[in-house]
C-alpha positions, 0 to 999 in steps of 0.5 A: 079680316083686316083690309090690306094697305092700298099700296101693298099690291104696288109694292108686290108688283115692283118687287116682282118686276125686280125679280124678273130683271134678274131672271132675264139674264137668260137673254144675255146668253149670246154674250157668253156664247161668243166668249165660249166659242172664242176663248174656250174653243167650243163650236157654235152648236155646243155653245148654244145647247145650254141656252136651248135646254134652259128655255125648255126646262124653264117652260116646263118647270112653270107647270110644277112651280105654278102649282107650288106657288098656288099652294104655298105662296110665291115667296119661298118658290121665288127664293128657291128659284133665285138660289137654283139660278145662282148655283147654276151660274156659279157651277157653270164657272167650273163646267169643263165641257159643254155637257156639264154646262148643259147640266149647270146652266141648262138644267139647274139654271132653267129650273131656277128661272122657271120657279122664279118666273112662275111666281111673279105675275100671278101673285101681282095680278091677284091684288088688282081688279080685272080692269088692271090685270093687263097693266100689272102683268105688263109691268111685271113681265117687262123686267124680263124684256128690259134685263138684256139692256143692262145684263148684256153690257155688264156681262161683256164688261165682266168677261173682259175684266175677269174671264168666263169663270169668274163672270159666271160666279159673280153673276151667280152671287148677284142673282142669289142676293137680289132675288132673295131680297125682292122675294121677301116682299112677295105674297098672295092676298089673303083668302076672300080678298076682293080688290078695290073698285072691283064692282065699278070695274065690271062695267068695263071688264068683268072680273073672273068669277070662276076658278077652274083647276088644271084637270078641268082646264085641259078638257076645254078647247080654249086651253088648246087654242091658247096653247097653239096660239102661243106656239105659233106666235112666239116662234117668230120672236124667238127665231129673231132673238137667236139670229139677229146678229147673223141677220144683220151681217147677212142682210146689211153687212152690219157687224154691230148686230148686237145693237139690234138685240138692245133695240128688240129688248127695249121694245120687248119691254115696252110692248108688254106694258102697252099690250096690257093697257090695250087689252084692258081697253079693247079686250084680250082677244082683240088685242091679240088680233092686232098684235098677231097682224102686226107681227105677221106683216113684219115677218113677211116684210123682213127679207126686204130690210136690207139697210141698218135703219130698216133692220132697226125698224123691223127689230123694234116692231118684232120686239113690240109684238113679241113682248105683248105675248107675255102680257096677253096670254097670262091675262087671258088665262086668268080671264078664262080660268080664274085667278086661284089656280093661275100659277099652274094653269098658265104654266101649262099654257106657257109650255107652248112658248117652250116648244116655240123656243126650240122650233124658232131658233132651229128653223132659222138655223136650218134655213140659213144653213140650207139656203144661205139666207133667212127669207124662207124662215120669215115666210114660215113664221109669217104663215104661222102668225096668219094661222094664229089670226084665224084661231084667235077669231074663233076663241071665246071665253068658256061658258061659266057654270 
């Protein structure tokens, strides 16, 4: 077998990063939401539905898309994902009602995001030895975290210049073209490929020597522990993402709450890379414990963040810890169940995040509607993270047969 060029893995890593920088468009929905309410007269609930549905569809599509990329490779799966996301955006420009926007952006766009995201991380980390899985995963998924930093102002600019319809169409065309170009560089390593330095790396972090299929994985307690921890720990970050602007106005009478979204996004991306490096050094579950503990403390303290500087601090910490999850869970899934079926295996674990995407925003909204503040939702989120701390201490790698 011809040995792949040493730089191949890095080219694929940065191409996967490029794809995720487009897929992160999902997190710019708050800009569209504001315009739909102001310009098209939709209610806040109506304007939120496409985003909520997109998260749910995205998460559950990961299962099927992950299996597809394991079988046919990441290139064509990513191309299809970019095409569907782009078409969903373009069709959203012609959606006359909230129902049709749910279909175009929520369902079609969500399917596209799930297809693309399922292929990026698995195909990149398969090219590297175990001791670098965390770093590579962190680099790839940081694209989704960084995306709102440029997409939010770009969307706002296009809305001001062209209006809602043409903004959807423009972003849709961009998504199709850019994702197609980056997808040309994506591929899985050849059969039997062994990353360089694998032997030496085993002294620090033993590589996966098992490849468990999803049917066997769902029979293990480790799968249910990872799934539950994903649900419990992602709830806090998703709740904050959905309500940061309102939190800023409620707790500090600050109208420029979008700045907190940018802060959280930047630290979200940084947390993904930092968690990868940390987990390569101290182990996946040890890194999880540190991250969960920091986020729990931050959530219990969030009701006391009543000034602009403290809200910025709290948002930065929340972004750091939330972003870390997207590195720690796929790499732990790879460590526990192997690389061969990582696409579908992680897709199943990732559905825990999908449930959190519904629970978190609804939790914050219901508490705010009932009490006039977010304090109880912070306490609930912090308590869920404490449960996650307990679970991570009892989570051990499955016995290798």
